[in-house]
N, CA, C and O atoms as CSV, one atom per row, in Angstrom:
chain,resi,resn,atom,element,x,y,z
A,1,MET,N,N,22.212,-11.924,-9.338
A,1,MET,CA,C,20.987,-12.666,-9.186
A,1,MET,C,C,19.804,-11.717,-9.407
A,1,MET,O,O,19.745,-10.648,-8.798
A,2,ASP,N,N,18.871,-12.102,-10.269
A,2,ASP,CA,C,17.681,-11.309,-10.547
A,2,ASP,C,C,16.612,-11.587,-9.508
A,2,ASP,O,O,16.420,-12.724,-9.079
A,3,VAL,N,N,15.932,-10.547,-9.120
A,3,VAL,CA,C,14.821,-10.689,-8.187
A,3,VAL,C,C,13.540,-10.718,-9.007
A,3,VAL,O,O,13.280,-9.815,-9.802
A,4,VAL,N,N,12.751,-11.751,-8.811
A,4,VAL,CA,C,11.500,-11.877,-9.531
A,4,VAL,C,C,10.382,-11.408,-8.614
A,4,VAL,O,O,10.211,-11.925,-7.510
A,5,GLN,N,N,9.623,-10.425,-9.081
A,5,GLN,CA,C,8.490,-9.942,-8.304
A,5,GLN,C,C,7.231,-10.535,-8.887
A,5,GLN,O,O,6.938,-10.375,-10.072
A,6,ALA,N,N,6.491,-11.222,-8.038
A,6,ALA,CA,C,5.240,-11.820,-8.489
A,6,ALA,C,C,4.158,-10.745,-8.524
A,6,ALA,O,O,4.080,-9.891,-7.642
A,7,THR,N,N,3.341,-10.806,-9.546
A,7,THR,CA,C,2.204,-9.898,-9.632
A,7,THR,C,C,1.144,-10.401,-8.662
A,7,THR,O,O,0.779,-11.576,-8.704
A,8,PRO,N,N,0.650,-9.537,-7.798
A,8,PRO,CA,C,-0.346,-10.006,-6.830
A,8,PRO,C,C,-1.655,-10.364,-7.524
A,8,PRO,O,O,-2.066,-9.707,-8.480
A,9,THR,N,N,-2.299,-11.413,-7.029
A,9,THR,CA,C,-3.622,-11.706,-7.550
A,9,THR,C,C,-4.587,-10.697,-6.944
A,9,THR,O,O,-4.270,-10.028,-5.961
A,10,VAL,N,N,-5.755,-10.600,-7.536
A,10,VAL,CA,C,-6.759,-9.663,-7.054
A,10,VAL,C,C,-7.100,-9.966,-5.594
A,10,VAL,O,O,-7.147,-9.058,-4.763
A,11,MET,N,N,-7.334,-11.226,-5.286
A,11,MET,CA,C,-7.716,-11.573,-3.914
A,11,MET,C,C,-6.553,-11.364,-2.942
A,11,MET,O,O,-6.778,-10.966,-1.799
A,12,ASP,N,N,-5.323,-11.621,-3.371
A,12,ASP,CA,C,-4.165,-11.346,-2.511
A,12,ASP,C,C,-4.103,-9.861,-2.174
A,12,ASP,O,O,-3.893,-9.480,-1.022
A,13,ALA,N,N,-4.286,-9.034,-3.190
A,13,ALA,CA,C,-4.249,-7.586,-2.982
A,13,ALA,C,C,-5.361,-7.142,-2.038
A,13,ALA,O,O,-5.156,-6.276,-1.188
A,14,LEU,N,N,-6.538,-7.740,-2.195
A,14,LEU,CA,C,-7.654,-7.376,-1.326
A,14,LEU,C,C,-7.413,-7.821,0.107
A,14,LEU,O,O,-7.694,-7.078,1.047
A,15,HIS,N,N,-6.894,-9.027,0.276
A,15,HIS,CA,C,-6.589,-9.490,1.639
A,15,HIS,C,C,-5.512,-8.626,2.284
A,15,HIS,O,O,-5.589,-8.327,3.476
A,16,ASP,N,N,-4.511,-8.222,1.509
A,16,ASP,CA,C,-3.473,-7.336,2.045
A,16,ASP,C,C,-4.057,-5.992,2.464
A,16,ASP,O,O,-3.697,-5.456,3.512
A,17,ALA,N,N,-4.956,-5.447,1.651
A,17,ALA,CA,C,-5.540,-4.135,1.951
A,17,ALA,C,C,-6.463,-4.179,3.172
A,17,ALA,O,O,-6.586,-3.188,3.891
A,18,THR,N,N,-7.105,-5.314,3.404
A,18,THR,CA,C,-8.066,-5.406,4.514
A,18,THR,C,C,-7.450,-5.952,5.801
A,18,THR,O,O,-8.078,-5.900,6.858
A,19,MET,N,N,-6.245,-6.468,5.720
A,19,MET,CA,C,-5.603,-7.066,6.891
A,19,MET,C,C,-5.556,-6.071,8.051
A,19,MET,O,O,-5.157,-4.918,7.887
A,20,ASP,N,N,-5.971,-6.542,9.216
A,20,ASP,CA,C,-5.965,-5.748,10.452
A,20,ASP,C,C,-6.881,-4.520,10.375
A,20,ASP,O,O,-6.630,-3.509,11.032
A,21,THR,N,N,-7.936,-4.616,9.573
A,21,THR,CA,C,-8.954,-3.565,9.533
A,21,THR,C,C,-10.290,-4.185,9.910
A,21,THR,O,O,-10.395,-5.403,10.057
A,22,VAL,N,N,-11.302,-3.354,10.067
A,22,VAL,CA,C,-12.632,-3.876,10.378
A,22,VAL,C,C,-13.201,-4.670,9.209
A,22,VAL,O,O,-14.189,-5.385,9.380
A,23,PHE,N,N,-12.606,-4.564,8.034
A,23,PHE,CA,C,-13.081,-5.273,6.847
A,23,PHE,C,C,-12.446,-6.648,6.696
A,23,PHE,O,O,-12.657,-7.332,5.694
A,24,ASP,N,N,-11.670,-7.046,7.692
A,24,ASP,CA,C,-10.989,-8.344,7.673
A,24,ASP,C,C,-11.945,-9.486,8.034
A,24,ASP,O,O,-11.704,-10.635,7.663
A,25,GLY,N,N,-13.029,-9.175,8.755
A,25,GLY,CA,C,-14.005,-10.196,9.142
A,25,GLY,C,C,-14.894,-10.571,7.978
A,25,GLY,O,O,-15.105,-9.765,7.072
A,26,PRO,N,N,-15.426,-11.805,7.989
A,26,PRO,CA,C,-16.198,-12.311,6.849
A,26,PRO,C,C,-17.388,-11.441,6.430
A,26,PRO,O,O,-17.599,-11.226,5.237
A,27,GLU,N,N,-18.151,-10.950,7.373
A,27,GLU,CA,C,-19.348,-10.180,7.017
A,27,GLU,C,C,-18.991,-8.887,6.289
A,27,GLU,O,O,-19.557,-8.581,5.239
A,28,ARG,N,N,-18.063,-8.142,6.845
A,28,ARG,CA,C,-17.676,-6.873,6.212
A,28,ARG,C,C,-16.829,-7.092,4.962
A,28,ARG,O,O,-16.900,-6.309,4.014
A,29,PHE,N,N,-16.027,-8.161,4.961
A,29,PHE,CA,C,-15.212,-8.474,3.793
A,29,PHE,C,C,-16.114,-8.786,2.603
A,29,PHE,O,O,-15.899,-8.274,1.504
A,30,ASP,N,N,-17.119,-9.622,2.823
A,30,ASP,CA,C,-18.046,-9.986,1.744
A,30,ASP,C,C,-18.798,-8.761,1.220
A,30,ASP,O,O,-19.019,-8.637,0.015
A,31,ALA,N,N,-19.186,-7.864,2.114
A,31,ALA,CA,C,-19.860,-6.630,1.693
A,31,ALA,C,C,-18.909,-5.762,0.860
A,31,ALA,O,O,-19.326,-5.146,-0.121
A,32,LEU,N,N,-17.657,-5.717,1.245
A,32,LEU,CA,C,-16.655,-4.949,0.501
A,32,LEU,C,C,-16.470,-5.541,-0.899
A,32,LEU,O,O,-16.355,-4.804,-1.878
A,33,VAL,N,N,-16.442,-6.870,-0.988
A,33,VAL,CA,C,-16.322,-7.527,-2.295
A,33,VAL,C,C,-17.510,-7.153,-3.183
A,33,VAL,O,O,-17.339,-6.889,-4.373
A,34,ARG,N,N,-18.706,-7.131,-2.607
A,34,ARG,CA,C,-19.890,-6.730,-3.388
A,34,ARG,C,C,-19.745,-5.288,-3.887
A,34,ARG,O,O,-20.068,-4.990,-5.037
A,35,ASP,N,N,-19.262,-4.407,-3.028
A,35,ASP,CA,C,-19.038,-3.008,-3.430
A,35,ASP,C,C,-18.016,-2.921,-4.560
A,35,ASP,O,O,-18.198,-2.167,-5.516
A,36,LEU,N,N,-16.952,-3.690,-4.445
A,36,LEU,CA,C,-15.910,-3.672,-5.472
A,36,LEU,C,C,-16.429,-4.213,-6.799
A,36,LEU,O,O,-16.056,-3.712,-7.861
A,37,ARG,N,N,-17.277,-5.220,-6.748
A,37,ARG,CA,C,-17.869,-5.735,-7.990
A,37,ARG,C,C,-18.694,-4.641,-8.671
A,37,ARG,O,O,-18.637,-4.483,-9.891
A,38,ALA,N,N,-19.451,-3.897,-7.888
A,38,ALA,CA,C,-20.264,-2.816,-8.450
A,38,ALA,C,C,-19.374,-1.715,-9.035
A,38,ALA,O,O,-19.649,-1.203,-10.120
A,39,ILE,N,N,-18.321,-1.360,-8.324
A,39,ILE,CA,C,-17.409,-0.305,-8.795
A,39,ILE,C,C,-16.715,-0.740,-10.075
A,39,ILE,O,O,-16.652,0.023,-11.039
A,40,THR,N,N,-16.190,-1.968,-10.092
A,40,THR,CA,C,-15.456,-2.420,-11.275
A,40,THR,C,C,-16.394,-2.582,-12.472
A,40,THR,O,O,-15.971,-2.397,-13.613
A,41,ALA,N,N,-17.647,-2.919,-12.229
A,41,ALA,CA,C,-18.620,-3.022,-13.328
A,41,ALA,C,C,-18.815,-1.659,-13.985
A,41,ALA,O,O,-18.982,-1.572,-15.201
A,42,GLU,N,N,-18.795,-0.609,-13.190
A,42,GLU,CA,C,-18.946,0.743,-13.728
A,42,GLU,C,C,-17.764,1.134,-14.621
A,42,GLU,O,O,-17.937,1.836,-15.617
A,43,PHE,N,N,-16.573,0.677,-14.257
A,43,PHE,CA,C,-15.372,1.092,-14.971
A,43,PHE,C,C,-15.028,0.175,-16.136
A,43,PHE,O,O,-14.306,0.588,-17.043
A,44,GLY,N,N,-15.520,-1.049,-16.136
A,44,GLY,CA,C,-15.305,-1.982,-17.254
A,44,GLY,C,C,-13.870,-2.097,-17.700
A,44,GLY,O,O,-13.059,-2.743,-17.036
A,45,SER,N,N,-13.545,-1.474,-18.827
A,45,SER,CA,C,-12.205,-1.593,-19.380
A,45,SER,C,C,-11.234,-0.546,-18.831
A,45,SER,O,O,-10.065,-0.524,-19.214
A,46,GLY,N,N,-11.717,0.320,-17.936
A,46,GLY,CA,C,-10.821,1.278,-17.287
A,46,GLY,C,C,-9.808,0.557,-16.413
A,46,GLY,O,O,-10.092,-0.522,-15.894
A,47,THR,N,N,-8.649,1.135,-16.250
A,47,THR,CA,C,-7.589,0.487,-15.477
A,47,THR,C,C,-7.700,0.789,-13.988
A,47,THR,O,O,-8.405,1.707,-13.570
A,48,ALA,N,N,-6.991,-0.004,-13.205
A,48,ALA,CA,C,-6.958,0.213,-11.757
A,48,ALA,C,C,-6.429,1.606,-11.442
A,48,ALA,O,O,-6.914,2.266,-10.522
A,49,ALA,N,N,-5.433,2.053,-12.206
A,49,ALA,CA,C,-4.879,3.395,-11.988
A,49,ALA,C,C,-5.932,4.460,-12.266
A,49,ALA,O,O,-6.052,5.429,-11.516
A,50,ASP,N,N,-6.702,4.281,-13.349
A,50,ASP,CA,C,-7.770,5.231,-13.667
A,50,ASP,C,C,-8.844,5.234,-12.584
A,50,ASP,O,O,-9.325,6.289,-12.169
A,51,MET,N,N,-9.212,4.030,-12.134
A,51,MET,CA,C,-10.235,3.926,-11.089
A,51,MET,C,C,-9.783,4.639,-9.824
A,51,MET,O,O,-10.530,5.425,-9.242
A,52,ALA,N,N,-8.547,4.357,-9.404
A,52,ALA,CA,C,-8.028,4.973,-8.181
A,52,ALA,C,C,-8.023,6.492,-8.307
A,52,ALA,O,O,-8.411,7.195,-7.374
A,53,PHE,N,N,-7.587,6.997,-9.453
A,53,PHE,CA,C,-7.532,8.442,-9.674
A,53,PHE,C,C,-8.932,9.053,-9.582
A,53,PHE,O,O,-9.136,10.044,-8.881
A,54,GLN,N,N,-9.881,8.465,-10.284
A,54,GLN,CA,C,-11.236,9.015,-10.299
A,54,GLN,C,C,-11.922,8.887,-8.939
A,54,GLN,O,O,-12.614,9.805,-8.499
A,55,LEU,N,N,-11.727,7.752,-8.279
A,55,LEU,CA,C,-12.345,7.576,-6.959
A,55,LEU,C,C,-11.730,8.521,-5.938
A,55,LEU,O,O,-12.435,9.073,-5.093
A,56,HIS,N,N,-10.423,8.706,-6.014
A,56,HIS,CA,C,-9.760,9.619,-5.087
A,56,HIS,C,C,-10.278,11.045,-5.284
A,56,HIS,O,O,-10.509,11.768,-4.315
A,57,ARG,N,N,-10.457,11.439,-6.535
A,57,ARG,CA,C,-11.031,12.765,-6.816
A,57,ARG,C,C,-12.439,12.878,-6.257
A,57,ARG,O,O,-12.811,13.904,-5.687
A,58,SER,N,N,-13.210,11.832,-6.421
A,58,SER,CA,C,-14.601,11.829,-5.961
A,58,SER,C,C,-14.707,11.831,-4.438
A,58,SER,O,O,-15.553,12.518,-3.866
A,59,TRP,N,N,-13.838,11.055,-3.791
A,59,TRP,CA,C,-13.919,10.893,-2.336
A,59,TRP,C,C,-13.137,11.939,-1.569
A,59,TRP,O,O,-13.329,12.072,-0.360
A,60,GLY,N,N,-12.274,12.676,-2.216
A,60,GLY,CA,C,-11.539,13.744,-1.564
A,60,GLY,C,C,-10.293,13.275,-0.832
A,60,GLY,O,O,-9.902,12.110,-0.897
A,61,ALA,N,N,-9.692,14.217,-0.141
A,61,ALA,CA,C,-8.415,13.976,0.529
A,61,ALA,C,C,-8.537,13.120,1.780
A,61,ALA,O,O,-7.550,12.541,2.235
A,62,HIS,N,N,-9.729,13.034,2.336
A,62,HIS,CA,C,-9.920,12.287,3.578
A,62,HIS,C,C,-11.033,11.252,3.401
A,62,HIS,O,O,-12.143,11.431,3.902
A,63,PRO,N,N,-10.720,10.155,2.673
A,63,PRO,CA,C,-11.755,9.148,2.435
A,63,PRO,C,C,-12.168,8.444,3.732
A,63,PRO,O,O,-11.384,8.328,4.675
A,64,ARG,N,N,-13.402,7.987,3.750
A,64,ARG,CA,C,-13.884,7.194,4.889
A,64,ARG,C,C,-13.140,5.867,4.894
A,64,ARG,O,O,-12.527,5.509,3.888
A,65,PRO,N,N,-13.178,5.119,6.013
A,65,PRO,CA,C,-12.407,3.871,6.093
A,65,PRO,C,C,-12.662,2.898,4.940
A,65,PRO,O,O,-11.710,2.333,4.403
A,66,ARG,N,N,-13.918,2.688,4.547
A,66,ARG,CA,C,-14.231,1.764,3.446
A,66,ARG,C,C,-13.586,2.268,2.147
A,66,ARG,O,O,-13.003,1.490,1.392
A,67,GLU,N,N,-13.697,3.545,1.908
A,67,GLU,CA,C,-13.109,4.139,0.713
A,67,GLU,C,C,-11.593,4.026,0.731
A,67,GLU,O,O,-10.977,3.749,-0.298
A,68,ALA,N,N,-10.990,4.237,1.893
A,68,ALA,CA,C,-9.531,4.141,2.030
A,68,ALA,C,C,-9.044,2.729,1.715
A,68,ALA,O,O,-8.016,2.556,1.061
A,69,VAL,N,N,-9.781,1.722,2.180
A,69,VAL,CA,C,-9.404,0.332,1.902
A,69,VAL,C,C,-9.518,0.042,0.402
A,69,VAL,O,O,-8.665,-0.643,-0.163
A,70,ILE,N,N,-10.554,0.555,-0.234
A,70,ILE,CA,C,-10.721,0.360,-1.680
A,70,ILE,C,C,-9.557,1.006,-2.428
A,70,ILE,O,O,-9.021,0.411,-3.363
A,71,LEU,N,N,-9.166,2.201,-2.035
A,71,LEU,CA,C,-8.034,2.870,-2.686
A,71,LEU,C,C,-6.735,2.110,-2.452
A,71,LEU,O,O,-5.921,1.987,-3.366
A,72,GLN,N,N,-6.528,1.596,-1.231
A,72,GLN,CA,C,-5.332,0.804,-0.943
A,72,GLN,C,C,-5.307,-0.462,-1.789
A,72,GLN,O,O,-4.259,-0.859,-2.299
A,73,PHE,N,N,-6.470,-1.091,-1.933
A,73,PHE,CA,C,-6.587,-2.285,-2.766
A,73,PHE,C,C,-6.178,-1.963,-4.205
A,73,PHE,O,O,-5.364,-2.679,-4.789
A,74,LEU,N,N,-6.726,-0.910,-4.773
A,74,LEU,CA,C,-6.400,-0.551,-6.154
A,74,LEU,C,C,-4.925,-0.204,-6.307
A,74,LEU,O,O,-4.323,-0.503,-7.338
A,75,ASP,N,N,-4.339,0.424,-5.291
A,75,ASP,CA,C,-2.917,0.768,-5.339
A,75,ASP,C,C,-2.015,-0.461,-5.306
A,75,ASP,O,O,-0.882,-0.409,-5.785
A,76,ARG,N,N,-2.500,-1.554,-4.751
A,76,ARG,CA,C,-1.714,-2.785,-4.666
A,76,ARG,C,C,-1.717,-3.572,-5.985
A,76,ARG,O,O,-0.893,-4.465,-6.183
A,77,LEU,N,N,-2.633,-3.239,-6.863
A,77,LEU,CA,C,-2.713,-3.919,-8.157
A,77,LEU,C,C,-1.844,-3.206,-9.185
A,77,LEU,O,O,-1.595,-2.006,-9.066
A,78,PRO,N,N,-1.379,-3.946,-10.200
A,78,PRO,CA,C,-0.692,-3.261,-11.295
A,78,PRO,C,C,-1.652,-2.239,-11.909
A,78,PRO,O,O,-2.831,-2.538,-12.099
A,79,GLY,N,N,-1.172,-1.069,-12.214
A,79,GLY,CA,C,-2.022,0.004,-12.717
A,79,GLY,C,C,-2.750,-0.312,-13.998
A,79,GLY,O,O,-3.766,0.312,-14.305
A,80,SER,N,N,-2.240,-1.288,-14.763
A,80,SER,CA,C,-2.832,-1.615,-16.061
A,80,SER,C,C,-3.956,-2.653,-15.981
A,80,SER,O,O,-4.605,-2.928,-16.990
A,81,VAL,N,N,-4.195,-3.225,-14.816
A,81,VAL,CA,C,-5.265,-4.213,-14.665
A,81,VAL,C,C,-6.599,-3.502,-14.886
A,81,VAL,O,O,-6.828,-2.422,-14.342
A,82,THR,N,N,-7.475,-4.108,-15.681
A,82,THR,CA,C,-8.752,-3.469,-15.993
A,82,THR,C,C,-9.832,-3.826,-14.975
A,82,THR,O,O,-9.700,-4.778,-14.205
A,83,GLY,N,N,-10.891,-3.045,-14.996
A,83,GLY,CA,C,-12.039,-3.326,-14.143
A,83,GLY,C,C,-12.599,-4.706,-14.398
A,83,GLY,O,O,-12.990,-5.404,-13.462
A,84,CYS,N,N,-12.642,-5.109,-15.663
A,84,CYS,CA,C,-13.138,-6.448,-16.010
A,84,CYS,C,C,-12.247,-7.538,-15.407
A,84,CYS,O,O,-12.744,-8.553,-14.919
A,85,GLU,N,N,-10.944,-7.325,-15.444
A,85,GLU,CA,C,-10.001,-8.303,-14.865
A,85,GLU,C,C,-10.142,-8.351,-13.344
A,85,GLU,O,O,-10.072,-9.423,-12.742
A,86,ILE,N,N,-10.337,-7.197,-12.735
A,86,ILE,CA,C,-10.537,-7.161,-11.279
A,86,ILE,C,C,-11.819,-7.895,-10.923
A,86,ILE,O,O,-11.837,-8.706,-9.997
A,87,ALA,N,N,-12.888,-7.616,-11.654
A,87,ALA,CA,C,-14.175,-8.282,-11.397
A,87,ALA,C,C,-14.031,-9.797,-11.537
A,87,ALA,O,O,-14.578,-10.547,-10.729
A,88,ALA,N,N,-13.302,-10.248,-12.549
A,88,ALA,CA,C,-13.080,-11.685,-12.748
A,88,ALA,C,C,-12.311,-12.275,-11.565
A,88,ALA,O,O,-12.583,-13.397,-11.137
A,89,GLY,N,N,-11.346,-11.509,-11.040
A,89,GLY,CA,C,-10.565,-11.971,-9.906
A,89,GLY,C,C,-11.357,-12.030,-8.615
A,89,GLY,O,O,-10.973,-12.732,-7.680
A,90,LEU,N,N,-12.470,-11.290,-8.558
A,90,LEU,CA,C,-13.335,-11.289,-7.369
A,90,LEU,C,C,-14.392,-12.390,-7.438
A,90,LEU,O,O,-15.040,-12.683,-6.433
A,91,GLU,N,N,-14.574,-12.998,-8.600
A,91,GLU,CA,C,-15.567,-14.063,-8.759
A,91,GLU,C,C,-15.205,-15.246,-7.872
A,91,GLU,O,O,-14.034,-15.503,-7.592
A,92,GLY,N,N,-16.210,-15.936,-7.452
A,92,GLY,CA,C,-15.986,-17.111,-6.612
A,92,GLY,C,C,-15.844,-16.776,-5.148
A,92,GLY,O,O,-15.632,-17.660,-4.319
A,93,ARG,N,N,-15.956,-15.539,-4.835
A,93,ARG,CA,C,-15.889,-15.123,-3.418
A,93,ARG,C,C,-17.261,-14.807,-2.953
A,93,ARG,O,O,-17.450,-14.436,-1.795
């Protein structure tokens, strides 16, 4: 029997990354979405893997909680998803 793994949607990945954190509440969650829209706009056609790599380099080995959640979110997405695709997945929120 083959196991089918579903690709997480952008919002599913974000909800998973924020679950049981201070960013799980509506006010902080919405602010995080705004931050992610700004970040993904900067990267455009760059991939989630590229974004995570560059952000991790920029933020260092001990990212702040908001940064850690953003990195966890990017790690939950397929590495080939582009910034434009992530931004599209955040629309409507």
